[in-house]
LUMKE-813204 format. One record per residue (C-alpha): residue number from 0; residue in one letter; chain; x, y, z. Coordinates in steps of 0.1 Angstrom, whole numbers, plus 2048, in hexadecimal, padded with zeros to 3 digits. Layout:
<rs>
<NUM, "A", "A", <X, Y, Z>> ...
</rs>
This chain:
<rs>
<0, "M", "A", <800, 800, 800>> <1, "L", "A", <80E, 822, 7F6>> <2, "L", "A", <80F, 83C, 811>> <3, "P", "A", <7F6, 858, 80C>> <4, "K", "A", <807, 87A, 806>> <5, "S", "A", <80D, 894, 821>> <6, "I", "A", <806, 884, 843>> <7, "L", "A", <821, 89A, 851>> <8, "K", "A", <81D, 8C0, 852>> <9, "I", "A", <82D, 8DE, 862>> <10, "A", "A", <817, 8F0, 87B>> <11, "I", "A", <81C, 916, 880>> <12, "K", "A", <818, 914, 8A5>> <13, "S", "A", <80F, 8FC, 8C1>> <14, "I", "A", <7F9, 90A, 8DD>> <15, "A", "A", <802, 8F9, 8FE>> <16, "F", "A", <7E0, 8F3, 90E>> <17, "G", "A", <7C5, 8D8, 90C>> <18, "A", "A", <7AC, 8D4, 8F0>> <19, "V", "A", <78B, 8C3, 8E7>> <20, "I", "A", <785, 8A4, 8D2>> <21, "L", "A", <76F, 885, 8CF>> <22, "L", "A", <77B, 86E, 8B5>> <23, "A", "A", <795, 868, 882>> <24, "A", "A", <7B9, 855, 859>> <25, "P", "A", <7DF, 855, 843>> <26, "G", "A", <7FF, 868, 830>> <27, "L", "A", <82D, 87D, 828>> <28, "W", "A", <843, 899, 830>> <29, "P", "A", <840, 8B1, 812>> <30, "Q", "A", <85E, 8B2, 7FC>> <31, "E", "A", <85F, 8D8, 7FD>> <32, "P", "A", <849, 8E4, 81A>> <33, "A", "A", <83F, 909, 81D>> <34, "L", "A", <857, 91D, 832>> <35, "P", "A", <84A, 919, 856>> <36, "L", "A", <84D, 934, 871>> <37, "P", "A", <869, 92C, 88A>> <38, "A", "A", <85C, 91D, 8AA>> <39, "K", "A", <86C, 914, 8CB>> <40, "P", "A", <86F, 8F0, 8D3>> <41, "L", "A", <855, 8E2, 8EA>> <42, "P", "A", <861, 8D5, 90C>> <43, "I", "A", <855, 8B1, 908>> <44, "P", "A", <864, 898, 920>> <45, "F", "A", <869, 876, 913>> <46, "T", "A", <852, 861, 929>> <47, "L", "A", <841, 840, 922>> <48, "M", "A", <81D, 83C, 92C>> <49, "P", "A", <813, 823, 946>> <50, "D", "A", <80C, 800, 93A>> <51, "T", "A", <7E8, 803, 944>> <52, "S", "A", <7E2, 820, 92C>> <53, "P", "A", <7CF, 819, 90C>> <54, "L", "A", <7E9, 82E, 8FB>> <55, "A", "A", <806, 81A, 908>> <56, "A", "A", <81E, 808, 8F0>> <57, "P", "A", <81C, 7E2, 8F2>> <58, "P", "A", <83D, 7CF, 8F5>> <59, "E", "A", <83C, 7C3, 8D0>> <60, "L", "A", <83C, 7E7, 8C3>> <61, "V", "A", <85F, 7EF, 8D1>> <62, "P", "A", <875, 7D7, 8BC>> <63, "L", "A", <85F, 7DE, 89D>> <64, "M", "A", <864, 803, 89E>> <65, "R", "A", <889, 800, 8A6>> <66, "R", "A", <88F, 7E9, 889>> <67, "A", "A", <87B, 801, 872>> <68, "T", "A", <88F, 820, 87C>> <69, "G", "A", <8B1, 810, 886>> <70, "R", "A", <8C4, 81B, 867>> <71, "E", "A", <8B6, 83E, 866>> <72, "I", "A", <8C8, 85C, 875>> <73, "S", "A", <8B1, 87A, 870>> <74, "T", "A", <890, 87F, 882>> <75, "H", "A", <87F, 884, 860>> <76, "R", "A", <88B, 863, 853>> <77, "K", "A", <881, 851, 873>> <78, "L", "A", <85E, 85F, 870>> <79, "Q", "A", <85B, 854, 84C>> <80, "A", "A", <867, 832, 856>> <81, "I", "A", <84D, 830, 871>> <82, "L", "A", <831, 83A, 859>> <83, "D", "A", <83E, 821, 840>> <84, "V", "A", <83D, 803, 857>> <85, "L", "A", <81A, 80E, 864>> <86, "F", "A", <809, 80F, 842>> <87, "R", "A", <81E, 7F8, 82D>> <88, "S", "A", <80B, 7D8, 826>> <89, "E", "A", <811, 7B9, 83B>> <90, "S", "A", <81D, 7A6, 81C>> <91, "D", "A", <838, 7C0, 818>> <92, "G", "A", <843, 7BE, 83D>> <93, "G", "A", <82E, 7DB, 84B>> <94, "L", "A", <810, 7DC, 862>> <95, "G", "A", <7F7, 7E5, 848>> <96, "I", "A", <7E3, 7FC, 85F>> <97, "T", "A", <7C1, 807, 84F>> <98, "Y", "A", <7AA, 822, 85B>> <99, "D", "A", <78B, 816, 86D>> <100, "N", "A", <774, 82D, 882>> <101, "S", "A", <75D, 811, 88E>> <102, "R", "A", <76D, 811, 8B1>> <103, "T", "A", <789, 821, 8C4>> <104, "R", "A", <7A5, 808, 8CA>> <105, "T", "A", <7C2, 807, 8E2>> <106, "V", "A", <7E5, 807, 8D3>> <107, "S", "A", <7E7, 7E2, 8DA>> <108, "E", "A", <7C6, 7DC, 8C9>> <109, "V", "A", <7D1, 7F0, 8AB>> <110, "L", "A", <7EF, 7D9, 8A7>> <111, "Q", "A", <7D9, 7BB, 8AB>> <112, "D", "A", <7BD, 7C6, 893>> <113, "R", "A", <7D2, 7DB, 87B>> <114, "K", "A", <7B6, 7F5, 87C>> <115, "A", "A", <7B3, 817, 88D>> <116, "N", "A", <7A0, 837, 88E>> <117, "C", "A", <7AF, 859, 893>> <118, "I", "A", <7B7, 858, 8B8>> <119, "S", "A", <7C2, 834, 8B7>> <120, "L", "A", <7D8, 839, 898>> <121, "T", "A", <7E8, 858, 8A7>> <122, "A", "A", <7EE, 846, 8C8>> <123, "L", "A", <800, 82A, 8B5>> <124, "Y", "A", <815, 844, 8A3>> <125, "V", "A", <81E, 857, 8C3>> <126, "A", "A", <827, 837, 8D5>> <127, "A", "A", <83C, 82C, 8B7>> <128, "C", "A", <84F, 84D, 8B7>> <129, "N", "A", <855, 84C, 8DC>> <130, "Q", "A", <864, 829, 8D9>> <131, "V", "A", <880, 836, 8C3>> <132, "G", "A", <886, 856, 8D7>> <133, "I", "A", <871, 86E, 8C3>> <134, "P", "A", <85D, 884, 8DB>> <135, "A", "A", <83B, 883, 8CA>> <136, "R", "A", <81C, 88F, 8DC>> <137, "F", "A", <7F8, 894, 8D4>> <138, "A", "A", <7E7, 8B3, 8C7>> <139, "E", "A", <7C6, 8BF, 8B8>> <140, "P", "A", <7C1, 8D5, 899>> <141, "M", "A", <7AC, 8F3, 8A2>> <142, "N", "A", <789, 8F8, 895>> <143, "L", "A", <785, 8D6, 885>> <144, "N", "A", <767, 8C0, 88C>> <145, "H", "A", <74D, 8AB, 87B>> <146, "W", "A", <728, 8A6, 885>> <147, "T", "A", <718, 884, 880>> <148, "R", "A", <6F9, 872, 88D>> <149, "D", "A", <6F6, 84F, 89A>> <150, "G", "A", <6D1, 849, 8A0>> <151, "R", "A", <6C7, 862, 8BB>> <152, "I", "A", <6EB, 86A, 8C4>> <153, "I", "A", <6FC, 888, 8B3>> <154, "R", "A", <722, 886, 8B4>> <155, "M", "A", <73A, 8A3, 8AF>> <156, "E", "A", <759, 892, 8A4>> <157, "R", "A", <77A, 8A5, 8A7>> <158, "H", "A", <79D, 89C, 89E>> <159, "V", "A", <7BF, 893, 8AD>> <160, "V", "A", <7E1, 894, 89E>> <161, "A", "A", <805, 88D, 8A8>> <162, "L", "A", <81F, 8A8, 8AD>> <163, "V", "A", <845, 8A7, 8AC>> <164, "P", "A", <859, 8C6, 8B3>> <165, "M", "A", <872, 8CD, 897>> <166, "F", "A", <886, 8EB, 8A2>> <167, "P", "A", <88D, 903, 891>> <168, "M", "A", <874, 8FA, 875>> <169, "G", "A", <855, 8F8, 889>> <170, "D", "A", <840, 8DA, 896>> <171, "L", "A", <83B, 8BC, 880>> <172, "V", "A", <817, 8AF, 880>> <173, "A", "A", <80C, 88C, 877>> <174, "D", "A", <7E8, 88F, 86B>> <175, "F", "A", <7D3, 870, 863>> <176, "L", "A", <7B2, 880, 859>> <177, "P", "A", <7AA, 880, 833>> <178, "Q", "A", <797, 8A1, 834>> <179, "L", "A", <7B4, 8B3, 843>> <180, "R", "A", <7CD, 8A6, 829>> <181, "R", "A", <7B9, 8B9, 80F>> <182, "R", "A", <7C2, 8DA, 820>> <183, "Q", "A", <7E2, 8EA, 814>> <184, "G", "A", <7FB, 8FE, 828>> <185, "L", "A", <7FE, 902, 84E>> <186, "Y", "A", <7E4, 8FF, 86A>> <187, "L", "A", <7E3, 904, 88F>> <188, "V", "A", <7E2, 8E9, 8A9>> <189, "Q", "A", <7DF, 8E6, 8CE>> <190, "T", "A", <7F3, 8CD, 8E2>> <191, "L", "A", <7E2, 8B3, 8F8>> <192, "S", "A", <7EE, 8A3, 917>> <193, "Q", "A", <7EE, 87D, 91A>> <194, "E", "A", <7D3, 880, 935>> <195, "R", "A", <7BD, 893, 91D>> <196, "V", "A", <7C2, 87A, 901>> <197, "T", "A", <7BB, 85D, 91A>> <198, "A", "A", <79B, 86E, 924>> <199, "L", "A", <791, 873, 8FF>> <200, "F", "A", <799, 84E, 8F8>> <201, "H", "A", <781, 842, 913>> <202, "S", "A", <767, 85D, 909>> <203, "N", "A", <768, 84E, 8E6>> <204, "R", "A", <763, 82C, 8F4>> <205, "A", "A", <745, 838, 908>> <206, "V", "A", <734, 847, 8E9>> <207, "E", "A", <73A, 827, 8D5>> <208, "L", "A", <72B, 811, 8F1>> <209, "L", "A", <70E, 829, 8F5>> <210, "I", "A", <706, 826, 8D0>> <211, "Q", "A", <706, 801, 8D4>> <212, "G", "A", <6ED, 803, 8F1>> <213, "Q", "A", <706, 7F8, 90B>> <214, "R", "A", <6FF, 814, 924>> <215, "D", "A", <70F, 805, 943>> <216, "Q", "A", <730, 7FF, 930>> <217, "A", "A", <72D, 822, 921>> <218, "L", "A", <72A, 831, 944>> <219, "A", "A", <748, 81E, 950>> <220, "Q", "A", <75D, 82C, 934>> <221, "A", "A", <74F, 84F, 939>> <222, "E", "A", <759, 84D, 95E>> <223, "I", "A", <77C, 842, 955>> <224, "A", "A", <77E, 860, 93E>> <225, "V", "A", <775, 87A, 958>> <226, "K", "A", <78D, 86B, 971>> <227, "A", "A", <7A9, 86A, 957>> <228, "D", "A", <7A5, 88F, 951>> <229, "P", "A", <78C, 8A2, 967>> <230, "T", "A", <794, 8C2, 953>> <231, "S", "A", <787, 8B3, 932>> <232, "N", "A", <766, 8C4, 928>> <233, "V", "A", <762, 8A9, 90E>> <234, "S", "A", <762, 88D, 928>> <235, "W", "A", <749, 89F, 93E>> <236, "N", "A", <732, 8A5, 920>> <237, "I", "A", <734, 880, 916>> <238, "H", "A", <72D, 876, 93A>> <239, "G", "A", <70E, 88C, 939>> <240, "V", "A", <703, 87C, 918>> <241, "V", "A", <705, 859, 929>> <242, "M", "A", <6F3, 866, 948>> <243, "K", "A", <6D7, 874, 932>> <244, "N", "A", <6D3, 853, 920>> <245, "M", "A", <6D0, 842, 941>> <246, "G", "A", <6B4, 85A, 94C>> <247, "Q", "A", <6CA, 86D, 965>> <248, "M", "A", <6BF, 890, 959>> <249, "E", "A", <6CC, 8A3, 977>> <250, "K", "A", <6EE, 892, 976>> <251, "A", "A", <6F0, 898, 950>> <252, "E", "A", <6E8, 8BD, 955>> <253, "A", "A", <703, 8BF, 970>> <254, "D", "A", <71C, 8AF, 958>> <255, "Y", "A", <714, 8C6, 93C>> <256, "R", "A", <718, 8E4, 953>> <257, "K", "A", <739, 8D7, 95E>> <258, "A", "A", <744, 8D3, 93A>> <259, "L", "A", <73A, 8F7, 933>> <260, "S", "A", <74C, 904, 952>> <261, "L", "A", <76B, 8F5, 943>> <262, "D", "A", <764, 902, 920>> <263, "P", "A", <747, 91B, 91C>> <264, "K", "A", <74A, 917, 8F6>> <265, "D", "A", <746, 8F1, 8F5>> <266, "T", "A", <72B, 8EF, 8DA>> <267, "A", "A", <724, 8CA, 8E1>> <268, "A", "A", <71C, 8D1, 905>> <269, "I", "A", <708, 8F0, 8FC>> <270, "G", "A", <6F3, 8DB, 8E3>> <271, "N", "A", <6EE, 8C0, 8FD>> <272, "M", "A", <6E3, 8DA, 917>> <273, "E", "A", <6CA, 8E8, 8FE>> <274, "S", "A", <6BC, 8C5, 8F7>> <275, "L", "A", <6B9, 8BC, 91C>> <276, "L", "A", <6A8, 8DC, 925>> <277, "L", "A", <68F, 8D9, 909>> <278, "E", "A", <686, 8B5, 914>> <279, "N", "A", <680, 8C3, 937>> <280, "H", "A", <669, 8DF, 929>> <281, "R", "A", <682, 8FB, 932>> <282, "Q", "A", <67E, 90C, 910>> <283, "I", "A", <68A, 92F, 91B>> <284, "E", "A", <6AB, 921, 929>> <285, "A", "A", <6AF, 90A, 90B>> <286, "M", "A", <6AC, 926, 8F2>> <287, "K", "A", <6C9, 938, 902>> <288, "Y", "A", <6DF, 91A, 8FC>> <289, "R", "A", <6D2, 917, 8D9>> <290, "Q", "A", <6DB, 93A, 8D0>> <291, "L", "A", <6FD, 936, 8DF>> <292, "G", "A", <703, 916, 8CC>> <293, "L", "A", <6F8, 924, 8AB>> <294, "E", "A", <70F, 943, 8B0>> <295, "L", "A", <72D, 92D, 8B8>> <296, "R", "A", <727, 914, 89C>> <297, "K", "A", <71E, 92C, 880>> <298, "K", "A", <741, 928, 871>> <299, "D", "A", <742, 902, 875>> <300, "P", "A", <73C, 8F4, 851>> <301, "Y", "A", <734, 8D1, 85E>> <302, "F", "A", <71A, 8DE, 876>> <303, "Q", "A", <70A, 8F1, 859>> <304, "A", "A", <709, 8D1, 845>> <305, "F", "A", <6FA, 8C0, 863>> <306, "L", "A", <6DF, 8DB, 864>> <307, "A", "A", <6D9, 8D6, 83F>> <308, "E", "A", <6D2, 8B1, 844>> <309, "E", "A", <6BA, 8B8, 860>> <310, "A", "A", <6A8, 8D2, 84B>> <311, "M", "A", <6A5, 8B9, 82F>> <312, "E", "A", <696, 89F, 846>> <313, "A", "A", <67C, 8B9, 850>> <314, "G", "A", <675, 8C2, 82C>> <315, "L", "A", <683, 8E6, 830>> <316, "W", "A", <694, 8E7, 80E>> <317, "E", "A", <69D, 90C, 80E>> <318, "D", "A", <6AD, 90A, 830>> <319, "A", "A", <6C0, 8EB, 826>> <320, "A", "A", <6CD, 8FC, 806>> <321, "R", "A", <6D8, 91A, 81B>> <322, "Y", "A", <6EB, 905, 834>> <323, "V", "A", <6FC, 8F1, 818>> <324, "A", "A", <707, 911, 807>> <325, "T", "A", <715, 91E, 827>> <326, "A", "A", <728, 8FD, 82D>> <327, "I", "A", <737, 8FE, 80A>> <328, "K", "A", <741, 922, 80F>> <329, "L", "A", <753, 91A, 82F>> <330, "L", "A", <764, 8FB, 823>> <331, "P", "A", <763, 8F8, 7FC>> <332, "Y", "A", <777, 8D8, 7F9>> <333, "E", "A", <761, 8C0, 80D>> <334, "S", "A", <751, 8A6, 7F6>> <335, "N", "A", <734, 89D, 80D>> <336, "F", "A", <727, 8C1, 80B>> <337, "Y", "A", <724, 8BF, 7E5>> <338, "L", "A", <713, 89D, 7E8>> <339, "L", "A", <6FA, 8AD, 7FF>> <340, "K", "A", <6F4, 8C9, 7E7>> <341, "A", "A", <6EF, 8B0, 7CA>> <342, "R", "A", <6D3, 89F, 7DE>> <343, "L", "A", <6C2, 8C1, 7E2>> <344, "D", "A", <6C6, 8C9, 7BD>> <345, "L", "A", <6B6, 8A7, 7B4>> <346, "M", "A", <699, 8AD, 7CB>> <347, "D", "A", <694, 8CE, 7B9>> <348, "G", "A", <696, 8BD, 797>> <349, "K", "A", <6B7, 8CE, 78E>> <350, "T", "A", <6C9, 8B0, 77F>> <351, "Q", "A", <6E5, 8C3, 76D>> <352, "K", "A", <6ED, 8D6, 78D>> <353, "A", "A", <6EE, 8B6, 7A0>> <354, "L", "A", <707, 8A7, 787>> <355, "T", "A", <71D, 8C6, 78C>> <356, "D", "A", <71B, 8C1, 7B1>> <357, "L", "A", <724, 89C, 7AF>> <358, "E", "A", <742, 8A5, 799>> <359, "L", "A", <74E, 8BD, 7B3>> <360, "A", "A", <748, 8A3, 7CE>> <361, "R", "A", <75D, 88A, 7BA>> <362, "R", "A", <779, 8A5, 7B6>> <363, "W", "A", <77D, 8A9, 7DB>> <364, "A", "A", <777, 885, 7E5>> <365, "L", "A", <793, 86E, 7F0>> <366, "P", "A", <79F, 857, 7D4>> <367, "A", "A", <78E, 839, 7E5>> <368, "E", "A", <76D, 84B, 7E4>> <369, "R", "A", <76D, 856, 7C0>> <370, "E", "A", <760, 835, 7B2>> <371, "R", "A", <740, 83B, 7C6>> <372, "Y", "A", <73C, 85D, 7B6>> <373, "D", "A", <743, 84F, 793>> <374, "S", "A", <726, 837, 797>> <375, "K", "A", <70E, 852, 7A4>> <376, "I", "A", <718, 869, 787>> <377, "A", "A", <713, 84D, 76D>> <378, "M", "A", <6F1, 844, 77B>> <379, "L", "A", <6E6, 868, 77B>> <380, "K", "A", <6F1, 86D, 757>> <381, "K", "A", <6DC, 84F, 74C>> <382, "S", "A", <6BD, 85B, 75E>> 
</rs>
């Protein structure tokens, strides 16, 4: 398997405080990167995580990474060697890791299953770097999220990357999310502590178990998350979601308020507070949270697309078209937005416009997704 291009990027600046995420895939150091701003090296101590941590490196990872990087001298070449062994097919001597967002795996489970989502894949990469003396740590790109729905549960998925200080050039970012690889140039990230990432890991697990209907197990994971990092607004929000699903409305409200005390701009907690208050017939309070949420999320393209889908379900076609147009204006290279616009055009009988939208969707899609768009375009041309 060939490595996708540009996993590694230079970030302008790293902000040394915690961040928010919930849940995210592969690619190489540019041959001639844009000139980065000089940055001070981050004071990152080389410490291994406890063996009990889901982020910890299993024993078999150590000799594998040392063999892969043993002949390399520079940090750049060591990082390339790590990426190569992670994604090269097993038949060619690599691990053949593939992206899979069905569940959040520990580093040990990734090695066993050869599958990983964003947080698991990044955890494997960070662990691999640390085993060969490269002080990688976790970080989060700012202002990136994705809204999805699983039944009655709405998820705001955010992203995690790995960061390696490369003084004097800047910080090198390993980014495993396809959508971000479409972006050109530099972007800002926030560093994350191991405690925060551990909390996010268990919060992910809690959401996955809740979607599967395993509420007791979800609660156990949510409680581990808040204990791992009591300052994580994400973990308190997820704990509140589990409490609400278990009918514990007062405890859920307390959790949401705790999340908002930690981050007053946590749009997930704001939306959950609105929903809880509405269910308890506290409309005036709920509307305050709704207005706050809409104001904070008006520049979030994925939230605009989410609103468009909700408007379509309700038959509000003009509202849906407005939301889609806003999403595309905010993020013009997201294929799913054009697919959504094509659906609206077809409902309005505008076949030619729908074809144009599908062509744009195909243009911005990942290579593996383009065959799907080819078939849609062919079918529409025949109709």
